[in-house]
N, C-alpha and C positions, 0 to 999 in steps of 0.2 A: 522359713519353713513354708512349703507349698500346700501340704495337706496335713491333717491331724494324724498323729501316731495311731496305729491300729493295734489292738490287743490280740492275743492268740485266740481268745474266745470269739471275738468279732470276725476274725478271718475264718475260723471253723464254721460259723453261722453262714457266712457268704458262700463258702464252698458247698455246704450242704444244700443250699437253696438253688444252686445252679442246675439247669436242666441237663439230663444225660443226652449227649449228642455224639455223633460220630467224629466230629472235628477233634483234632489233637493239637497239643502245644508244640513248642520248638524241640522238645525232647521226646516227641511221639507218644505223649501220655494223654488219654482222653479223660473226660470228667468222671466217668464211673470209676476208673482206677484212682483218680485223684481223691475221690470220696473214701475209697477203701484205705488209702495210705495217709490220709490227712494228719492223723495223730502222730505218725512217725516223722513227718516233714514240717510240722507246724512251726517249730522254732526257726528253721531256715527260711520258710516262706514269709513269716512275719518280719524277719530280719531284712530280707530283700525288699519287701513292700515298704517298710519304714525307711530304709536307706534311700529308696527311690523318692519317697515323699519328702524327706529332709533335703535332698540335693536337687530335686526337680529333674532328675535324669531317669532314664529307663534303659535297661540292658538292650543293646542293639540286637542281639540274637532273638529277643522276645518281640521285636517290632515287626518281624516278617510274618506275613500271612500266606498260608498255603491255600491256593484257590484251584479247585479241580472242577471241570465241567461235569454236570450230572446229566447223562443222556437218558431220555425217556425211552419208552418202547419204540421199536423200529418203525411202527406205523406213523409216528409223529415226527420223524426226521424230515427236514426240509433241505435236501442237498443243494438246492439252487437258490436258497434265500436264508436270511437270518432275521431273528427278532430279538432285540436287546431290551432288557428291563433294568433300570437303575433307580435305586431309591436312596435318598438322603434323609435321615431321620435326625431331627434336632429336638431335644427336650431340655429346657432350662427349668430346673426344679422350682416349683412355686410360681413360675412366670408364664411360660408358653410351651406349646408343642407345635412343630412345623414339619411337614413332609413334602419334599420335592420329588416328584416322579418324572422320569424321562423314559420314553419308549421310542425305539428306533426300528424301522422295518426297511429291509433292502431285499430286492429280488434281482438275481443274476441277469445281466444283460440290460438292465435299466440304467438310465443316466441320471437317476435321482434316488434319494432316500426320503422316507417320510419320518418326521419327528414330532412327537407330542410331548409337551411339557406341562406339568400342572403343579400348583402349590396349594396345599391344604394347611390351614393354621387356625388355632384358637388359643386364647389365654386360658390359664387354669381356672379362673373364675367362671369363664363361659362353659367349662366342662364339669361344673360342680355336680351334675346329676349322673356323671359317668363314673363307674367304679375306678378307684385309683390304681387297681391292679392292671387295668388296660393301658395306663400311661407308659409302661415300659415295653409294650409289644406293638411295634409299628403296624402290623397287620390287623390287630384288634382295634387300635385307636383310629386308624385311617378312616374307617367308615363313620366315625363320629365327628371328624374335623370338617370345617366349612371350606368348600372349594373357593379359593380366592383368585387364582389365576389359571387359565388354561390357554395354551397356544399350540396350534398345529402349523407345521411348516413343511414345505416341499423343498428339500435341499438339492439343488442342481449340482451334479458332479462335473468336474472339468473333463473335457474330452482329452484323452491322452493319445498323442501321436507317437507311435513307436518308431524310434530311429533304427534304420536297418543295421544289422550287425556287419562286421568286416567281411565275413564269408558271404553274406547276401549281396554286398555291394560289388564283389568281384565277379 
């Protein structure tokens, strides 16, 4: 067995504590709807969870994440550049919390990108004065973690020489 069996009451408690968000599952159901129908589907939901825990497998259909860009108001659009933010959040319960942030900036026409990488990390004992509720929210806990590594780089892009097409060569 990979994880302990979950009871129906435990599953209901978990679903009720989820934040209402616009994201949806593989069946196009959001959290608000899930909370409304939880008592109707709880037997099936706990069966799926427990089977997954017992076998160590997870339904393929539920592994897929739907990612959609969220565009801000038009005055913030940068048609000739982009700014990428990536965050890796690791929490080992009772042991440590680590956040790796990577920021990449590119401007059209430049032969380079700028990349900043940082690691913030603390053991749980070092965070004893921080409310435990912050431990599960990367944005909240990040400001309390110690900056361990920061690295800024200029990434040179290779110069691409375009081969002439057949029609151009003739």
